[in-house]
C-alpha positions as CSV (number, residue, x, y, z in Angstrom):
1,F,44.5,-104.9,107.2
2,K,43.5,-102.8,110.3
3,D,46.7,-100.2,110.8
4,F,46.3,-99.1,106.9
5,S,42.7,-98.7,107.3
6,D,43.8,-96.6,110.1
7,I,45.8,-94.7,108.3
8,E,43.9,-94.5,105.1
9,P,40.3,-95.7,105.4
10,A,39.1,-94.3,102.0
11,K,41.2,-97.2,100.5
12,F,38.7,-99.8,102.2
13,Q,35.1,-100.6,101.1
14,N,33.0,-103.5,101.4
15,K,31.2,-104.9,98.7
16,T,28.8,-107.7,99.9
17,N,28.0,-110.3,97.7
18,G,24.7,-111.0,96.0
19,I,22.8,-113.8,94.5
20,T,20.3,-113.8,90.7
21,P,16.9,-114.2,91.4
22,R,16.4,-115.8,87.8
23,R,17.8,-118.7,89.3
24,W,17.2,-118.3,93.4
25,L,13.4,-117.3,92.9
26,L,12.5,-117.6,89.3
27,L,13.8,-120.9,88.0
28,C,13.5,-122.4,91.2
29,N,10.3,-121.0,92.9
30,P,8.1,-120.2,90.0
31,G,4.9,-120.4,92.1
32,L,6.1,-117.7,94.5
33,A,7.9,-115.6,91.6
34,S,4.3,-115.6,89.7
35,L,2.3,-114.7,92.8
36,I,4.8,-111.6,93.4
37,A,4.6,-110.7,89.6
38,E,0.7,-110.9,89.8
39,K,0.8,-108.3,92.4
40,I,3.3,-106.0,92.1
41,G,4.4,-106.8,88.3
42,G,7.4,-108.3,86.8
43,D,9.8,-105.9,86.5
44,Y,11.0,-106.5,90.4
45,I,13.4,-109.6,88.8
46,K,15.7,-106.7,87.4
47,D,15.0,-104.5,90.6
48,L,14.7,-106.3,93.8
49,S,14.0,-103.1,95.4
50,Q,10.8,-103.2,94.0
51,L,9.5,-106.0,96.4
52,Q,8.8,-103.1,99.1
53,K,6.0,-102.8,97.2
54,L,4.7,-106.2,99.0
55,H,4.4,-104.0,101.9
56,A,1.1,-102.9,100.8
57,Y,-0.1,-106.8,101.1
58,V,1.4,-107.6,104.6
59,N,-2.1,-107.7,106.1
60,N,-4.0,-109.6,102.9
61,D,-5.6,-112.6,104.4
62,Q,-5.7,-114.1,100.9
63,F,-2.3,-113.2,99.8
64,I,-0.5,-114.7,103.0
65,R,-2.7,-117.7,102.4
66,D,-1.2,-118.0,98.6
67,V,2.1,-117.9,99.8
68,A,1.8,-120.5,102.5
69,S,0.1,-122.8,100.1
70,I,3.3,-122.3,97.6
71,K,5.4,-123.1,100.6
72,Q,3.4,-126.1,101.5
73,E,3.4,-127.3,97.9
74,N,7.1,-127.0,98.0
75,K,7.5,-129.0,100.9
76,V,5.4,-131.6,99.8
77,K,7.6,-132.1,96.8
78,L,10.8,-131.8,99.0
79,A,9.6,-134.7,101.4
80,S,9.1,-136.8,98.6
81,L,12.1,-136.3,97.1
82,L,13.9,-137.2,100.6
83,E,11.8,-140.3,101.4
84,K,13.2,-141.8,97.9
85,D,16.6,-140.8,98.9
86,Y,16.8,-141.6,102.1
87,G,14.4,-143.5,103.1
88,I,12.6,-141.8,105.7
89,Q,8.8,-140.4,105.8
90,I,8.9,-136.7,106.5
91,N,5.8,-134.8,108.5
92,I,5.2,-132.5,105.9
93,S,2.9,-130.4,108.7
94,S,6.6,-130.3,110.7
95,M,9.0,-127.1,110.6
96,F,11.7,-127.5,107.7
97,D,14.5,-126.4,109.4
98,V,17.5,-126.0,107.8
99,H,21.3,-125.4,107.7
100,V,23.2,-125.7,104.5
101,K,26.8,-124.8,104.1
102,R,30.1,-125.7,104.0
103,I,30.8,-127.8,106.9
104,H,32.9,-125.6,109.5
105,E,33.3,-125.2,113.1
106,Y,32.6,-121.8,112.6
107,K,29.5,-122.6,110.7
108,R,28.3,-123.7,113.6
109,Q,27.0,-127.0,112.5
110,L,28.2,-128.8,115.8
111,M,25.9,-126.1,117.8
112,N,23.2,-127.2,115.8
113,C,23.7,-131.1,116.2
114,L,24.0,-130.3,119.8
115,Y,20.7,-128.5,120.0
116,V,19.2,-131.3,118.2
117,I,20.1,-133.8,120.8
118,V,18.5,-131.2,123.2
119,M,15.2,-131.4,121.5
120,Y,15.9,-135.3,121.5
121,N,15.5,-135.6,125.4
122,R,12.9,-132.9,125.8
123,I,10.8,-135.0,123.4
124,R,11.8,-138.1,125.4
125,K,11.4,-136.8,129.0
126,E,7.9,-135.5,128.5
127,P,6.7,-137.3,124.8
128,S,2.6,-136.0,125.5
129,K,3.7,-132.6,125.8
130,N,2.9,-130.3,123.0
131,F,5.9,-129.9,120.9
132,V,6.2,-127.9,117.8
133,P,7.5,-131.0,115.2
134,R,10.8,-130.0,112.8
135,T,12.5,-131.6,110.3
136,V,16.3,-130.6,110.6
137,I,18.2,-130.7,107.0
138,I,21.9,-130.2,107.5
139,G,24.1,-130.4,104.4
140,G,27.4,-129.2,103.0
141,K,30.6,-130.5,102.1
142,A,33.8,-130.8,104.2
143,A,37.4,-130.0,102.9
144,P,39.3,-133.6,102.1
145,G,41.8,-132.9,104.9
146,Y,39.7,-131.1,107.5
147,Y,39.4,-133.7,110.0
148,M,37.2,-132.2,112.4
149,A,34.6,-131.5,109.7
150,K,34.6,-134.8,108.8
151,L,34.0,-135.9,112.4
152,I,31.2,-133.3,112.9
153,I,29.2,-134.9,109.9
154,K,29.6,-138.4,111.5
155,L,27.9,-137.1,114.4
156,I,25.4,-135.9,112.6
157,T,24.6,-138.6,111.1
158,S,24.9,-141.0,114.3
159,V,22.8,-138.8,115.9
160,A,20.0,-139.0,113.0
161,Q,20.1,-142.5,113.1
162,K,19.2,-142.5,117.0
163,V,16.6,-139.5,116.1
164,N,15.0,-141.1,113.3
165,N,14.8,-144.7,114.8
166,D,13.2,-143.7,118.2
167,P,9.6,-144.8,118.5
168,I,8.8,-142.6,121.2
169,I,10.2,-139.7,119.1
170,G,7.8,-140.4,116.0
171,N,7.4,-137.8,113.8
172,K,8.0,-134.7,116.1
173,L,11.7,-134.6,115.4
174,K,13.4,-136.0,112.0
175,V,17.2,-135.3,111.1
176,I,18.6,-135.5,107.7
177,F,22.3,-135.0,106.6
178,L,21.6,-134.1,102.6
179,E,24.5,-135.7,101.0
180,N,26.2,-134.5,98.0
181,Y,24.8,-130.9,98.5
182,R,24.8,-129.2,95.1
183,V,23.0,-126.4,93.0
184,S,20.7,-128.6,91.8
185,L,19.8,-130.4,95.4
186,A,19.8,-126.5,96.9
187,E,17.0,-125.6,94.0
188,K,14.4,-128.1,95.8
189,V,15.4,-127.5,99.3
190,I,15.5,-123.4,99.6
191,P,12.2,-123.4,98.4
192,A,10.4,-125.4,100.7
193,T,12.6,-124.2,104.0
194,D,10.7,-122.7,106.9
195,L,13.9,-121.7,109.2
196,S,16.9,-120.8,107.6
197,Q,19.7,-121.2,110.2
198,Q,22.5,-118.5,109.7
199,I,24.4,-119.1,112.9
200,S,28.4,-118.3,112.1
201,T,30.2,-116.7,114.8
202,A,30.1,-113.2,114.7
203,G,32.7,-111.3,112.8
204,T,34.1,-114.7,110.7
205,E,31.9,-115.1,108.0
206,A,32.9,-112.0,105.5
207,S,29.5,-112.3,103.1
208,G,27.4,-115.4,103.0
209,T,24.7,-115.6,99.9
210,G,22.5,-118.8,101.2
211,N,20.9,-116.1,103.8
212,M,19.8,-114.3,100.9
213,K,18.6,-116.9,98.8
214,F,16.3,-118.5,101.7
215,M,15.1,-115.3,102.7
216,L,13.9,-114.6,98.9
217,N,11.9,-117.6,99.2
218,G,10.4,-116.7,101.9
219,A,12.4,-118.6,105.0
220,L,12.3,-116.9,108.4
221,T,15.9,-116.5,109.4
222,I,17.6,-117.2,112.7
223,G,21.0,-116.1,112.9
224,T,24.0,-114.1,114.5
225,M,24.8,-110.4,113.7
226,D,27.4,-111.9,111.1
227,G,28.2,-111.4,107.2
228,A,25.1,-110.6,105.2
229,N,22.8,-111.4,108.2
230,V,23.8,-107.5,109.0
231,E,22.6,-105.9,105.6
232,M,19.4,-108.2,105.7
233,A,18.6,-106.9,109.3
234,E,19.0,-103.4,108.2
235,E,17.0,-104.0,105.2
236,A,14.4,-106.4,106.7
237,G,14.4,-104.8,110.1
238,E,15.5,-107.3,112.8
239,K,12.1,-107.2,114.3
240,N,11.4,-109.6,111.6
241,M,14.4,-112.0,112.0
242,F,15.7,-114.2,115.1
243,I,18.9,-112.3,116.0
244,F,20.4,-114.2,119.0
245,G,24.0,-114.7,120.4
246,M,27.2,-112.4,120.5
247,K,28.2,-109.6,118.4
248,V,31.7,-109.0,116.7
249,Q,32.7,-106.9,120.1
250,D,31.4,-109.5,122.6
251,V,33.7,-112.0,120.8
252,M,36.4,-109.5,121.1
253,D,35.5,-108.8,125.0
254,L,35.4,-112.7,125.7
255,D,38.9,-113.2,123.9
256,K,40.8,-110.8,126.0
257,K,38.4,-111.9,129.2
258,G,39.4,-115.3,128.4
259,Y,36.9,-118.5,127.5
260,N,36.1,-121.8,129.7
261,A,34.1,-124.3,128.6
262,S,33.8,-126.3,131.4
263,Q,32.0,-123.2,133.6
264,Y,29.0,-123.4,131.1
265,Y,29.3,-127.5,131.1
266,E,28.8,-127.8,135.2
267,R,26.0,-124.8,135.0
268,I,23.7,-125.9,132.3
269,P,22.3,-129.4,132.8
270,E,20.7,-129.8,129.8
271,L,24.1,-129.1,128.0
272,K,25.6,-131.3,130.6
273,E,23.2,-134.3,129.6
274,V,24.0,-133.7,125.8
275,I,27.8,-133.9,126.4
276,D,27.9,-136.8,128.7
277,Q,25.8,-139.0,126.2
278,I,28.2,-138.1,123.4
279,A,31.3,-139.0,125.7
280,S,29.5,-142.4,126.9
281,G,29.2,-143.4,123.1
282,Y,25.0,-143.2,123.5
283,F,25.2,-142.2,119.7
284,S,27.9,-144.5,119.0
285,P,27.5,-147.5,120.9
286,N,29.8,-149.8,118.9
287,Q,32.5,-147.1,118.9
288,P,32.2,-145.2,122.5
289,E,35.5,-143.2,122.0
290,L,34.1,-142.3,118.5
291,F,33.8,-138.4,119.2
292,R,36.5,-138.0,122.0
293,D,38.3,-135.9,119.8
294,I,35.0,-133.3,119.2
295,L,34.7,-133.1,123.0
296,N,38.4,-132.8,123.8
297,M,38.3,-129.5,121.0
298,L,35.1,-128.4,123.0
299,F,36.7,-128.3,125.9
300,H,40.2,-127.6,125.2
301,H,40.8,-126.2,121.6
302,D,37.7,-124.0,120.4
303,R,39.1,-121.5,118.2
304,Y,35.7,-119.6,118.2
305,E,35.6,-119.7,122.2
306,D,31.1,-119.2,122.1
307,L,30.4,-122.5,120.8
308,I,29.0,-124.3,124.1
309,L,28.0,-120.2,125.6
310,S,25.8,-120.2,122.0
311,L,24.1,-123.1,122.8
312,R,23.0,-121.9,126.0
313,I,21.6,-118.7,124.3
314,L,19.9,-120.7,121.5
């Protein structure tokens, strides 16, 4: 609609989606909801702008401890659920690093998976080094006919199988792919999240709402300047988010310039190692060629042209 917008810009407006705090705070995180009400009153549920009153408690040690305590309680509950459903013992002192949304190339679950392999390799090379323990939780559904999305899920679960059963890794890194991700599960995952992954290619996600749910429940956000991340950065301040990667104009400039993934593969040793591991069947020893189509896409048919480039930045 760009041409129409240029002619009559007044006819085009943006309306960012929203979320209901009744479900995504009161219902799923009653401890945090009650603590906030105790400090600023309960009317904030009908007017979230009143959350600005919490600025008065930014340096209040007791309030900060109370928020942290509620987060930890939520993490313990989620860890118990995951152990029961997946048989994986979770380090509740680890960072709960969560990426949940529909599986799609532009939403970059694949990039996240590649970075998990980078962390895995780093720990294996220097197991005595002081790493921040991390539990990576990825969830979402793929469209029935979306072959690449389903192959990405398979790669994530194959990497998880390798990571979770490596004695050298121990409790420093765990990877879980949530089966049948749904609202009732989200109500348990979101309040327990420490780091929210909102890393879609700039200019592709018109408006997300998951990022709002995570932020409302006290998660820090790592993300690109895309979708509702832009409005969140305006409201909360970019200094309170971990913003990385290309902006929309950068993506457009790269489109014009041309994108050659092989340049980054040859230039970045850690990235080359990850790609070579996937290509050799390290994560699929019984089917070494299983992920060949993913590698072919990354090098020759990456529609979003910055998957490998953004891994370098991350």
